[in-house]
C-alpha positions, -999 to +999 in steps of 0.1 A: +763+486-214+770+483-177+756+508-153+759+513-115+726+532-114+704+507-131+707+470-124+683+454-149+692+419-139+684+426-103+650+441-112+641+410-133+651+388-105+631+408-080+600+406-102+604+369-106+608+365-068+576+385-061+556+363-086+570+331-071+563+343-035+527+353-045+521+319-061+536+302-030+513+321-007+483+311-028+494+274-029+501+274+009+466+289+015+450+261-006+470+235+013+461+249+047+424+255+040+417+228+015+400+254-007+410+268-040+382+294-038+381+305-002+367+340-007+351+361-033+384+377-043+397+342-054+369+337-080+338+359-075+315+339-098+324+305-085+323+317-049+287+331-054+275+299-070+289+278-042+273+300-015+239+297-031+243+259-032+255+258+004+224+277+014+202+252-004+220+223+013+213+240+046+176+243+036+173+207+026+188+197+060+157+214+076+134+197+051+149+163+060+140+170+097+105+181+086+101+148+066+112+128+096+087+145+118+060+140+092+068+104+087+066+098+125+032+116+127+018+096+098+032+064+112+013+070+145-019+076+125-014+045+104-008+023+134-040+038+150-061+031+119-048-004+116-055-010+153-090+004+148-095-020+118-085-050+140-109-039+168-137-034+143-130-069+129-134-082+164-167-064+167-178-078+134-172-114+147-194-106+177-221-091+155-221-121+133-223-144+163-253-124+176-272-133+144-276-168+160-306-173+182-290-195+208-266-169+222-265-145+251-268-112+231-266-091+263-231-103+270-221-099+234-234-063+235-212-057+266-181-070+247-190-048+218-193-017+240-159-024+256-143-027+222-161+005+211-146+023+241-112+009+233-114+023+198-121+057+213-090+054+234-068+044+205-081+073+183-077+098+212-041+088+219-030+087+183-011+120+184+025+130+177+037+163+190+002+173+196-011+166+160-038+139+157-046+129+121-075+105+129-097+122+154-113+147+130-098+177+148-089+192+114-108+188+082-081+203+062-051+183+048-018+186+068+010+198+046+045+184+052+074+204+038+091+182+012+113+202-011+127+236-022+124+241-059+147+267-075+140+279-110+165+289-136+159+326-127+167+319-090+132+320-076+126+295-048+093+278-040+085+254-013+067+221-021+047+200+003+031+166+007-005+169+016-018+144+042-055+139+042-068+137+077-094+112+089-122+111+114-124+076+131-147+089+158-183+085+167-189+123+168-222+135+154-225+166+134-251+194+137-286+186+124-293+193+088-322+218+088-349+228+064-364+195+055-395+191+077-426+205+059-462+197+051-471+187+015-507+197+016-540+178+021-557+180-013-566+144-025-554+132-058-575+106-076-556+079-095-580+066-121-577+031-136-547+027-158-533+062-151-501+075-134-500+103-109-471+120-091-470+113-054-465+139-041-448+165-063-432+183-033-412+152-025-395+155-059-384+191-051-371+181-017-350+153-031-336+174-060-308+184-036-278+205-045-296+217-076-300+184-095-319+152-091-289+130-100-263+148-079-244+123-058-246+129-020-215+144-006-208+129+028-180+154+036-201+185+033-203+205+065-227+232+052-260+227+070-276+254+050-272+235+017-304+220+003-288+186+004-289+153+022-259+135+036-249+099+041-265+088+074-296+109+070-329+090+072-355+100+046-391+091+055-424+098+037-459+091+048-492+098+032-528+085+030-538+063+001-572+045-003-580+052+034-547+037+046-514+054+056-484+043+038-449+050+053-416+044+037-381+051+051-346+047+038-312+055+051-289+074+027-256+057+019-225+074+005-228+077-033-266+076-034-283+100-057-319+112-058-330+084-082-317+057-059-334+072-028-367+076-045-364+041-060-360+025-026-389+045-013-411+033-042-402-003-035-413+000+001-445+017-008-453-009-034-447-037-009-470-020+016-497-013-008-500-050-017-515-057+017-539-028+018-575-032+006-581-013-026-544-007-033-535-042-046-534-028-081-513+003-073-476+002-078-450+029-071-420+039-092-398+067-104-403+082-139-386+115-151-372+120-116-407+120-101-421+095-076-453+081-091-482+059-083-497+038-112-531+021-110-537-010-130-561-008-159-597-017-149-590-009-112-611+016-092-598+051-087-577+054-056-576+087-037-541+097-024-537+125+000-503+140+005-495+141+042-459+147+053-423+143+045-393+146+068-355+141+068-344+131+102-310+145+111-289+116+122-259+126+103-225+119+119-193+135+109-172+106+122-166+076+100-176+055+131-207+074+141-229+043+136-208+026+163-225+047+189-259+032+183-248-003+171-267-029+191-272-066+188-294-071+219-326-056+204-347-066+174-337-086+144-337-055+123-312-038+146-289-069+143-292-067+105-284-030+106-254-037+129-240-061+104-244-037+076-229-008+096-199-027+109-190-038+074-191-001+062-170+010+092-144-017+086-141-006+050-137+030+061-109+021+085-092+000+059-093+029+034-078+053+060-050+028+069-042+023+032-041+061+026-018+067+055+004+038+044+007+052+009+015+087+022+041+074+047+059+055+019+059+086-002+074+106+027+101+080+032+110+080-005+112+118-005+134+117+026+158+093+009+158+114-022+166+146-002+195+128+015+209+118-019+203+152-033+222+168-004+252+145-011+251+154-048+250+191-040+279+188-016+299+169-042+291+197-067+302+224-043+334+205-037+342+203-074+338+241-076+358+252-045+380+224-032+417+224-038+434+195-057+458+185-030+480+164-052+483+193-077+489+218-049+517+196-034+535+193-068+531+230-074+545+239-040+576+218-046+581+234-080+577+269-065+602+261-037+628+252-064+619+283-083+623+304-052+657+290-045+668+296-081+653+332-079+674+339-048+705+326-065+697+347-096+691+379-075+725+372-057+743+370-090+726+401-103+736+420-072+772+411-078+772+428-113+780+464-100+811+450-082+825+438-115+826+474-127+853+482-101+877+459-119+876+484-148+892+511-126+921+491-110 
């Protein structure tokens, strides 16, 4: 049936034209912007995912800058520690040379002091953007932002690389208090073949941090603790057999009470050998107690507790011994200098190695973040980028369809005119 009021063919042609024009507008937008999902109305879910990933990429860009800053800071600290190691090695050469008798130790001491001052200059200048990792200005680790970790639920947490700071200075800490006290004056008779504690209060004093075998913690800054630190000098003196015996030992990192008391016992035994009436007395440690033992058949020996003291010579800096290091004095001072310089060199080597390991980790993390950002950008592109080859082919097809649609609409519009022929 033909009708002049309703042209079904034209309506179908118009609907087809509208669909073609809509698809052409979408395709042209993709070609002009390069995006198949340019806004939330194109594909809300994909658009939301892409925006979250884009924000993460932006965050990782800031992390990459943080890692670069951290790497530079650690690099400065590592170079400083390595330089200090080299300077300490030079000092060691001079300390070793000073052990020889036929040398001018005064001139050697002058060279050592110049190198010591140079170490201070290196440590003081080893800062990057105001942060110095080797001068002990901060006892806490420095955290370098290294990652953003997103959970499956969408929660985001920051991760950091902790850089342990060092203290390559000669700075001395506050004195450790509470160790000078009298032990009493009541004599103790050590009969032949018996063992007696000498003196019992010393045992209590050296049972630091609550236990006689607790290792000394060099990094402790709490002066109120009942503990001794590396660098402290423990001395004890008391009367035995009419003579005064004195023993002294310097605490090394890792010492425990047994080691300290053992060294004191060795010194007391060596001293007693040269004292009349004490040749048969030996000193040792048993059950955590410093004891004096008299040989069987020997006469009783009176021992009077006299005094005990821990002299506060603790230094917070790893190179605190450098301040008093001397080779121009006694043979004992030269021997101490050799021991101390070896310990300081090892400390500087450990610091250099630690900074080197951390810097390598930071560089690895920085490279990983760069690769991760590239992977995320690639993933975002796969979600929202338009396939230009496909869009080009679709545009050409739509242009042909548009031309055909126009032709179909023209033909449909001519149908009412054909009805006029029925009335001629």
